[in-house]
N, C-alpha and C positions, 0 to 999 in steps of 0.2 A: 555280466557286461550289461545287458539288455536293462537289468532292474536298476541300474546305477545311472544308463543313461535317461531313464524315466524320471528319476528322481531329480536329476540335474534340470532337465527340462521343465519340470514343475517348480523347484526352485527359481529359475530364469523369469518364467511366468509371473510367478509371486513376487519378483523384485520389478518386472516391469510394470504391474498395475499399479505398483506405489511412487513410481517417478512421477514429479510434478509434471503436469501440463505446461511446455514453454509459452512464455508472455511474450509478445512483440515489445521491445524496451523503447520507450519514448520519453520525449522530456516530459518532467512535472508539470501537471495543471495548477493555474493561479487565479482561474476565473471563480466568479462566484457563482454556484451551482454548475460548475464546470462538471464535466462528465467523463470517466474512461469506463469503456465497456470490455469486461473479459469474460470470455465464453456466455453464460446464461446470467452474470450478474454486471450489474452497473453500480458504479462507485462516483458517490456525488461529494464535490466539495462545498461543505456547508461552512461558510466563513463564522463559525461560532465564536462569539467574543468580537467583532469587529464593530459592533453597535455602541460599547461601551468604551472605546479606544480612540485616542486621537489620530492614529495613525499606525501603520503596519500592515503585514501582509500575511499569507497562509498558501501553501503548495503542497499539492499531494501526487504520489505516483502509486502505481499497482506493482509490486514484486513479483507475483506469480500466483498460480493456481493449482491446486492439489484436490481434486476430488469436488468438494463443497466446501474448500476452505479458501479464502481470498487472502494474502498478505499484501500487506500495503504500508507505506510512511508516510509521514505529515511533517512539514517545519513550519512554524510560525514566529511571529514577533509582534505583537501587539503592545503598544506605547499608549501611556498616560490614559486619560479619561478622569471622571469624578470619581475619587477616594481611592486613587492610585497613583503611586508613585512614578516620575520620570525620570530614568537614569540621568544622572548628571556627569557629567566630566570631569575627570579630577586633573589638578594641574600639580 
């Protein structure tokens, strides 16, 4: 009985060490060079593609932190610019 309790405790300890660190949920950041600090990491919003577009936007957010792995997401819509087709509304 003591042996199985020790194994159970070791399994729980291993499972707890694999659990991602909770990240405070906040709104996406849409500012140029906007930052979100998570643990020891800073994620920047580099508006890559903005200079070649006529209009558009880009936003990002941090979803989680597990050890040295940061998970994040980004959404963007850049429209027009030299050599690029601008979407046309169909009737």
